[in-house]
C-alpha positions, 0 to 999 in steps of 0.5 A: 686442607682443601679436601677436608674442608670440602668434605665437611662443607658437604656434610654440614650443608647436606644435613640441611638439604636432607631434612629428617635424616635418621641417626643410622643414616648420618654416615651416608649424608654425602651419598644422599646429597650426591643423589638428591641435591647435586647436578648430574655431572657434579654428582658423577664426579663426586661418586667417582671420588668417593669410589676412589677414596674407598678403593685406595683406603681399602687396598692400603689397609690390606696391603700394609698389614699383609706385608707386616705379617709376612715380612716383619713376623713370619720372615723375621722370626720363622723363615729368614731365607724366605724367597720373593716368590713365596713371600708374594704368594703369602702376601696375597693369601694374607690379603684374602684372609684379612679382607675376609676378617674385615668383612666379618668384623664390619657386620658388627657395626650399624654405621661407618662412624661406629666402625671408624670409632672402633678402628681408632680405639684399636689405634689409640688403646692398642698401639699408643702404650707400646709406642710411648714406652719405646721412647719413655720406658727403657725397661720395655721389651719387644715381647711386652710391646707385642703382647700389649698391642695384641691385648689392646686390639683383642679387648677392643674386638671382644668388647664390640662383639659383646655389644653386638650380642648384648645390645650394649657394651658390658657395664655400658663402658666404652671399649677404649677404657678396658682396652687401654687398661689391658694394653698398659697392664700387659705391657708392664707385666710382660716387660718386667717378667722378661730380661731387660732389653740390651742397651743397643735396643733403647739407646737410639731413642734416648738423648743421654744416659740417666739414672735408672738404666736397666742395663747397668743396674743403676 
């Protein structure tokens, strides 16, 4: 809470300290305040904090998905006997690939705010339907959840690429709407097309049995 309050205070006061701030520079307000308005020693501390936040965030966002890809996808579905040494090598390669992909994607955004908005769209539209289905729809399947997340993420990225090429979103529609629709539709279609999940898959998320149990046909 203290950190969030401090950042917001700097941003709000900075908009008054740096007059005539262009729209495409609004994401740099804290950096501009640091360089132009603060004493040298405070500015150095703030710049060090900014660098630490960026580095820790970047490493976390690279290490977590690389582990997911190697452990939760490759080892689980393709190579159950994967050794620790090979797993480490693959994780390092995944970090490089993901970092390069992130660099290419960030080139499509003019400001940090636009990139953050796209990232949260991926979270909201890509992951939320599958997550909600885990708790509230017993007919949802693993394949439906996986393809739902892939559809939401893919539509978001494609929508932002189209905006870069066209100068605006298709039909001036924000990415969250088509991504959410694609995610929900794919979740429902793929889940219904497959076999109902076994009871042990969903009963841990359910408080008690109820009518409509897909495993019993009621």
